[in-house]
C-alpha positions as CSV (number, residue, x, y, z in Angstrom):
1,M,123.0,86.3,136.9
2,K,124.3,83.9,134.2
3,S,126.2,82.1,137.0
4,Q,125.3,78.7,135.4
5,K,126.7,80.0,132.1
6,V,129.9,81.0,133.7
7,T,130.5,77.5,134.9
8,E,129.4,76.0,131.6
9,W,131.8,78.0,129.4
10,N,133.7,75.8,127.0
11,R,137.2,75.9,128.5
12,K,139.5,74.2,125.9
13,K,143.1,73.9,126.8
14,S,144.3,76.2,124.0
15,R,146.0,79.4,125.0
16,N,143.5,81.5,123.0
17,T,140.5,80.0,124.6
18,L,142.0,80.5,128.0
19,A,142.7,84.1,127.2
20,H,139.0,84.5,126.1
21,V,137.8,83.1,129.4
22,C,140.1,85.5,131.3
23,Y,138.9,88.4,129.2
24,L,135.5,87.9,130.6
25,G,136.9,88.3,134.1
26,Y,137.0,84.7,135.2
27,N,139.7,83.2,137.4
28,C,142.1,81.4,135.1
29,G,144.7,79.7,137.3
30,N,147.1,82.5,138.4
31,E,145.8,84.9,135.7
32,R,143.2,87.5,136.2
33,V,142.2,90.2,133.6
34,D,140.1,93.0,135.0
35,F,138.1,93.7,132.0
36,M,134.3,94.3,131.9
37,K,132.5,91.3,133.3
38,I,129.6,89.6,131.5
39,E,127.4,90.1,134.6
40,N,127.8,93.9,134.2
41,Y,126.3,93.7,130.7
42,R,123.9,96.6,130.1
43,K,120.8,95.0,128.5
44,R,119.8,96.1,125.0
45,I,116.3,96.3,123.5
46,V,117.5,93.9,120.8
47,D,118.1,91.2,123.4
48,E,114.5,90.1,123.3
49,K,114.7,89.6,119.5
50,I,117.9,87.7,119.9
51,E,116.3,85.3,122.3
52,K,113.3,84.9,120.0
53,Y,115.4,84.2,116.9
54,L,117.5,81.6,118.8
55,K,114.3,79.7,119.2
56,L,113.3,80.1,115.6
57,F,116.6,79.6,113.7
58,G,119.5,77.2,113.8
59,A,121.9,80.2,113.7
60,I,121.6,83.9,114.0
61,C,123.8,86.6,112.5
62,I,124.1,89.9,114.5
63,E,125.3,92.7,112.2
64,G,126.2,96.3,112.9
65,P,129.1,98.9,113.0
66,K,132.2,98.2,115.0
67,Y,132.1,99.2,118.6
68,C,128.3,99.1,118.9
69,G,128.2,96.1,121.3
70,K,127.6,93.1,119.0
71,T,130.2,90.9,120.7
72,W,128.9,91.6,124.2
73,S,125.3,91.0,123.1
74,G,126.4,87.8,121.5
75,R,128.3,86.8,124.7
76,Y,125.4,87.5,126.9
77,H,123.4,84.8,125.0
78,A,126.2,82.4,124.3
79,K,127.8,79.5,126.2
80,S,131.1,79.3,124.4
81,E,132.9,81.5,121.8
82,S,135.6,81.8,119.2
83,L,137.1,85.2,118.3
84,L,138.3,85.3,114.7
85,Y,139.6,88.9,114.8
86,T,141.5,90.6,117.6
87,K,143.6,93.7,117.2
88,T,143.8,96.1,114.2
89,G,146.1,94.7,111.6
90,E,146.3,91.3,113.3
91,T,144.4,88.2,112.7
92,S,143.9,85.5,115.3
93,N,145.3,82.1,114.6
94,Q,141.7,80.8,114.8
95,V,141.0,82.4,111.3
96,E,143.4,80.0,109.7
97,L,142.0,77.2,111.8
98,A,138.5,78.1,110.6
99,K,139.5,77.9,107.0
100,I,141.4,74.6,107.3
101,S,139.4,72.7,110.0
102,P,136.2,74.6,110.6
103,E,134.7,71.7,112.7
104,I,137.2,72.7,115.4
105,I,135.8,76.2,115.5
106,L,132.2,75.0,115.4
107,N,132.8,72.6,118.3
108,G,131.7,73.8,121.7
109,E,128.7,74.3,123.9
110,K,125.7,75.8,122.2
111,P,124.8,78.5,121.5
112,K,128.3,79.2,120.4
113,L,129.4,82.7,119.5
114,I,131.7,83.2,116.5
115,D,132.8,86.8,116.5
116,E,133.8,88.6,113.2
117,W,132.9,85.4,111.3
118,Q,133.4,87.3,108.0
119,E,137.1,86.7,108.4
120,A,136.4,83.1,107.4
121,P,133.4,83.2,105.1
122,N,133.5,79.5,104.5
123,L,132.0,79.1,108.0
124,W,128.6,80.2,106.7
125,D,128.1,77.1,104.6
126,E,129.7,74.9,107.3
127,I,127.1,76.2,109.8
128,R,124.3,75.8,107.3
129,Y,125.3,72.2,106.8
130,E,125.5,71.6,110.6
131,V,122.0,73.2,111.1
132,D,120.6,71.0,108.4
133,R,122.3,67.9,109.8
134,T,121.1,68.3,113.4
135,G,117.8,70.2,112.9
136,L,118.4,72.0,116.2
137,K,117.6,75.6,116.9
138,G,119.9,78.2,118.5
139,Q,123.2,76.6,117.8
140,Y,125.3,79.5,116.6
141,I,125.5,83.2,117.1
142,L,127.6,85.0,114.4
143,T,128.6,88.6,114.8
144,G,130.1,90.7,112.0
145,S,131.0,94.4,111.4
146,S,131.2,94.1,107.7
147,T,129.4,92.4,104.9
148,P,131.6,89.5,103.6
149,K,132.4,88.9,100.0
150,R,130.2,86.2,98.5
151,D,133.3,84.3,97.4
152,G,133.2,80.9,99.1
153,I,129.6,81.1,100.1
154,S,127.4,78.8,98.0
155,H,124.0,79.2,99.8
156,S,122.1,82.2,101.2
157,G,121.2,80.3,104.4
158,A,117.5,81.1,103.9
159,G,115.4,79.4,106.6
160,R,118.5,78.5,108.6
161,F,119.9,81.9,109.6
162,G,118.1,84.8,111.2
163,K,119.7,88.2,110.7
164,I,119.5,90.9,113.4
165,Q,120.7,94.4,113.1
166,I,122.1,96.1,116.2
167,R,122.7,99.8,116.3
168,T,124.5,102.0,118.8
169,M,122.6,102.7,122.1
170,S,119.4,104.7,122.2
171,L,118.9,107.2,124.9
172,Y,116.7,104.8,126.8
173,E,119.4,102.1,126.6
174,S,122.1,104.4,127.8
175,G,120.0,105.6,130.7
176,D,119.5,109.1,129.3
177,S,115.7,108.7,128.7
178,T,113.3,108.0,131.5
179,G,111.2,105.7,129.4
180,E,108.0,107.2,130.7
181,V,106.5,107.2,127.2
182,S,106.2,104.2,125.0
183,L,106.5,104.6,121.2
184,K,104.4,101.5,120.7
185,D,101.6,102.9,122.8
186,I,101.7,106.1,120.8
187,C,101.6,104.2,117.5
188,D,98.6,102.3,118.9
189,G,96.9,105.7,119.5
190,K,96.9,105.5,123.3
191,P,96.5,108.8,125.2
192,I,99.4,110.3,127.1
193,S,99.5,113.2,129.6
194,K,102.4,113.6,132.0
195,L,105.2,116.0,133.0
196,T,108.6,114.5,132.2
197,G,111.0,117.1,133.5
198,D,113.1,120.0,132.1
199,V,115.8,119.3,129.5
200,H,118.8,121.5,129.0
201,L,120.1,122.3,125.5
202,K,123.7,121.6,126.6
203,K,122.6,118.1,127.7
204,L,121.2,117.4,124.3
205,A,124.4,118.6,122.7
206,Y,126.3,116.2,125.0
207,F,124.2,113.3,124.0
208,I,124.9,114.0,120.3
209,I,128.7,114.4,120.7
210,R,129.1,111.5,123.1
211,G,126.9,109.3,120.9
212,G,125.5,105.8,121.6
213,F,128.7,103.7,121.4
214,P,128.5,101.6,124.6
215,G,132.2,102.2,125.4
216,N,131.7,106.0,125.4
217,L,129.1,106.0,128.2
218,G,130.3,108.1,131.1
219,L,132.9,109.9,129.0
220,T,133.0,113.6,128.7
221,S,132.0,115.0,125.3
222,E,135.7,116.0,124.7
223,D,136.9,112.5,125.5
224,A,134.2,110.8,123.5
225,S,135.0,112.9,120.5
226,I,138.6,111.8,120.7
227,V,137.5,108.2,120.7
228,V,135.2,108.6,117.8
229,K,137.9,110.4,115.8
230,E,140.3,107.5,116.3
231,Y,137.4,105.2,115.4
232,I,137.0,107.0,112.1
233,D,140.8,107.0,111.4
234,L,141.0,103.2,112.0
235,I,138.2,102.7,109.5
236,V,140.0,104.9,106.9
237,Q,143.4,103.4,107.6
238,D,142.6,99.8,108.1
239,D,139.0,98.5,107.9
240,L,138.3,99.8,104.3
241,Y,141.3,97.8,103.0
242,R,140.4,94.7,105.1
243,L,136.9,94.8,103.6
244,D,137.9,93.8,100.1
245,G,141.7,94.4,99.7
246,V,141.1,97.5,97.6
247,N,143.6,100.4,98.1
248,R,141.4,103.6,98.2
249,D,142.6,107.1,98.2
250,K,142.5,107.9,102.0
251,H,142.4,111.6,101.4
252,K,139.3,111.4,99.2
253,V,137.7,108.9,101.6
254,K,138.1,111.6,104.4
255,L,136.7,114.3,102.1
256,L,133.6,112.2,101.3
257,L,133.1,111.4,105.0
258,K,133.3,115.1,105.8
259,S,130.8,115.9,103.1
260,L,128.4,113.3,104.5
261,A,128.7,114.9,107.9
262,R,127.9,118.3,106.4
263,N,124.9,116.7,104.7
264,E,123.7,114.7,107.6
265,S,119.9,114.3,107.8
266,T,119.4,115.5,104.2
267,T,118.5,113.8,100.9
268,A,121.7,115.0,99.2
269,T,122.4,113.0,96.1
270,N,125.8,111.5,95.1
271,A,126.2,114.4,92.7
272,T,125.5,116.9,95.5
273,L,128.2,115.2,97.7
274,R,130.7,115.5,94.8
275,K,129.8,119.2,94.3
276,D,130.0,119.8,98.0
277,I,133.6,118.4,98.1
278,K,134.6,120.6,95.2
279,E,133.1,123.8,96.7
280,V,134.0,123.4,100.3
281,D,137.3,121.4,100.3
282,F,138.5,122.6,96.9
283,A,139.1,119.1,95.7
284,D,137.6,116.9,93.0
285,I,136.3,113.4,93.0
286,D,134.5,111.6,90.2
287,I,130.9,110.4,90.7
288,D,131.9,106.7,90.2
289,T,134.4,107.0,93.0
290,V,131.7,108.6,95.3
291,T,129.4,105.7,94.5
292,S,132.1,103.1,95.1
293,Y,133.2,104.6,98.4
294,L,129.6,104.9,99.7
295,N,129.0,101.2,98.9
296,A,132.1,100.4,101.0
297,F,130.8,102.5,103.9
298,D,127.5,100.6,103.6
299,K,129.3,97.3,103.8
300,L,131.0,98.4,107.1
301,F,127.6,99.4,108.5
302,L,128.9,103.0,108.8
303,L,125.8,104.4,107.2
304,D,122.2,104.0,108.3
305,N,120.1,105.9,105.7
306,D,116.3,106.2,105.8
307,E,114.5,104.9,102.8
308,P,111.6,106.9,101.3
309,F,108.1,106.1,102.2
310,A,105.4,105.9,99.5
311,T,104.0,102.4,99.1
312,N,101.2,102.7,101.6
313,I,99.9,106.1,100.7
314,R,98.2,105.1,97.5
315,S,97.4,108.6,96.3
316,S,98.2,110.5,93.2
317,I,100.7,112.7,95.0
318,R,104.2,112.1,93.5
319,V,106.7,111.1,96.2
320,K,110.4,111.5,95.9
321,Q,112.5,108.4,96.1
322,A,115.7,109.8,97.7
323,E,117.2,108.3,100.8
324,K,117.8,110.5,103.8
325,R,121.5,110.3,104.8
326,H,122.6,109.2,108.2
327,F,125.7,107.9,109.8
328,A,125.3,104.9,112.1
329,D,125.6,107.3,115.0
330,P,125.4,111.2,115.3
331,S,128.7,111.3,117.1
332,I,130.4,110.3,113.8
333,A,129.2,113.4,112.0
334,S,129.9,115.5,115.1
335,A,133.5,114.2,115.2
336,L,134.1,114.8,111.5
337,L,132.8,118.4,111.9
338,N,135.0,118.8,115.0
339,L,132.0,120.0,117.0
340,T,131.9,120.8,120.7
341,E,128.9,121.5,122.9
342,E,129.5,125.2,122.6
343,K,129.8,125.1,118.8
344,L,126.5,123.1,118.5
345,I,124.7,125.6,120.7
346,N,126.0,128.5,118.6
347,D,124.9,126.8,115.4
348,L,121.3,125.8,115.9
349,E,120.8,124.7,112.2
350,T,123.6,122.1,112.5
351,F,122.3,121.2,116.0
352,G,118.9,120.6,114.5
353,F,120.1,118.2,111.8
354,L,122.2,116.2,114.3
355,F,119.4,116.1,116.8
356,E,117.2,114.7,114.0
357,A,119.8,112.1,113.3
358,M,119.9,111.1,117.0
359,V,116.1,110.9,117.3
360,E,115.8,108.8,114.1
361,R,118.5,106.4,115.4
362,D,116.4,105.9,118.5
363,L,113.1,105.5,116.6
364,K,114.7,102.7,114.5
365,I,115.8,100.9,117.6
366,Y,112.4,101.3,119.3
367,A,110.3,100.5,116.2
368,D,112.3,97.3,115.4
369,S,111.3,95.9,118.8
370,F,107.6,95.7,117.6
371,N,108.4,94.8,114.0
372,A,107.8,98.3,112.6
373,K,109.9,100.0,109.9
374,C,111.1,103.6,109.8
375,Y,111.1,105.8,106.6
376,H,111.0,109.5,105.7
377,Y,108.5,111.3,103.4
378,Q,109.2,113.9,100.8
379,D,107.0,114.8,97.9
380,Y,107.2,117.0,94.8
381,L,105.0,119.6,96.5
382,N,108.0,120.2,98.7
383,R,106.4,118.8,101.8
384,E,108.3,116.6,104.2
385,I,107.7,114.4,107.2
386,D,110.9,113.7,109.2
387,S,110.1,110.2,110.2
388,V,107.4,107.7,109.2
389,I,106.8,104.5,111.1
390,E,105.0,101.8,109.2
391,L,103.3,99.1,111.4
392,E,102.9,95.4,110.6
393,N,99.3,95.8,109.7
394,G,100.0,98.5,107.1
395,D,99.0,101.5,109.3
396,W,101.6,104.3,109.5
397,C,102.4,107.1,111.8
398,A,104.0,110.5,110.9
399,F,106.4,112.3,113.2
400,E,108.1,115.7,112.9
401,I,111.4,116.1,114.9
402,K,112.1,119.5,116.5
403,L,114.7,120.7,118.9
404,G,112.8,123.6,120.5
405,V,109.2,124.0,121.8
406,N,108.8,127.1,119.6
407,A,108.7,124.9,116.5
408,I,105.9,122.5,117.7
409,D,103.0,124.6,116.4
410,N,104.3,124.8,112.8
411,A,105.3,121.1,112.9
412,A,101.8,120.1,113.9
413,K,100.3,122.3,111.2
414,N,102.6,120.7,108.6
415,L,101.6,117.2,109.6
416,I,97.8,118.0,109.6
417,A,98.2,119.7,106.1
418,I,99.9,116.6,104.6
419,R,97.4,114.3,106.2
420,D,94.4,116.3,104.9
421,S,96.0,116.5,101.4
422,I,96.5,112.7,101.3
423,Q,92.9,112.2,102.4
424,K,91.7,114.6,99.7
425,E,93.6,112.6,97.1
426,G,92.0,109.4,98.3
427,G,95.1,108.0,99.9
428,H,95.7,106.1,103.1
429,T,96.2,108.7,105.8
430,P,98.5,108.3,108.9
431,K,97.0,106.8,112.0
432,V,99.0,109.0,114.3
433,L,100.6,112.4,114.1
434,G,103.3,113.5,116.5
435,V,106.1,115.9,117.2
436,I,109.2,114.6,118.9
437,C,110.9,117.4,120.7
438,G,114.1,118.0,122.5
439,M,113.2,120.8,125.0
440,T,109.6,120.1,126.0
441,N,109.0,119.0,129.6
442,A,105.7,117.2,129.0
443,A,104.2,114.4,127.0
444,Y,100.6,115.1,125.9
445,V,98.1,115.2,123.1
446,R,97.2,118.6,121.7
447,P,93.6,119.7,121.0
448,D,94.2,119.1,117.3
449,G,95.1,115.4,118.1
450,V,98.9,115.8,117.5
451,Y,101.1,114.1,120.1
452,V,104.0,116.0,121.7
453,I,106.7,113.6,122.8
454,P,110.0,114.4,124.7
455,I,112.8,112.3,123.3
456,T,114.3,112.1,126.8
457,A,111.2,110.3,128.0
458,L,110.8,107.9,125.1
459,K,111.3,104.1,124.9
460,N,110.1,101.3,122.7
């Protein structure tokens, strides 16, 4: 696999490029570095979209949180590369080269990967110019773990760049879902009826604590939690400053992160977060600081909130416009709350919120593969739908997310009641109703038409 690409890699004589080739596990003279080989790459659902966008655009930009696999996905599709950012607190000499002589960085066999391109934002306009000059597709793959400042970027790149968001791994991608049930098939209304196997509560707790960061696959929950805690510390100590050069109060940053963890999968407002910090951590932070820090977290792709759904209902029911709060991965909230499998099992309320976060991460990954969008629903009659998937044709599907099978009946009744109310109001009703469950051992359609779907059997 990719053997031709191995021989075609751009081997410049510079020390850095040689190190990059060695990093991939190739023989480099007398040097051999036994890191993960590109042929061992675990395929991602987003790979198909990357291939498609390389045929449609001159350059693509893959964005997402650190450690989610952007670089390896880019490498899988690239034939040469330049790394602009290496170790924490250090900058590769290629950053200065990119700023002074960008044509050297852009030279190489195409598609060329430029990793952490935001370290030299001037490359954006240089690449746009090169795409315009040649008219060729699939020339560059940019990866970035933060949104760059607009300084030095004169053009949006519309029509030249395709943007792709990559998340941490879904259960199907990590091999923890059998993939016996397709979300797209369900959204198309196709029937399902199959046994999918028993699921243990402790296993679900493990999936949450380990999370979907590719580097954590195979780790115990204890070891994975240590890695994620270090990940959070590096963001607080280093990445936030590197983002824009602003010195933030690290203590208050940590307090806000912990408050976000306590309010995971809720629609808590900024004011609620501030109040939570004051009441739980006995500290104070002003609302402008909360807003500023949240914006910084967004720019680091640390957050992945669900937007409210309303546009396609078209009824007189007033719908709330609050976002549902999520970290980029449930393991982040778990680490901030210092959770273990035992603690989660003994606190089913927290378990439920974090299980919801994990499921909604997976739904976003699966839905994106068929160009659908994920939202949440909450109206002023205090009715909620955990997850809404809007299809390209305007149809939408409503899903409740429940940890245990004992909650399926009430969840189904809730979905039916909301559907009937929207219909009575003359609105556009959901095409499909479903309950995504953690502990069920079967995928089927109930007599009332509501789907029951095990998360450990779901794929895109």
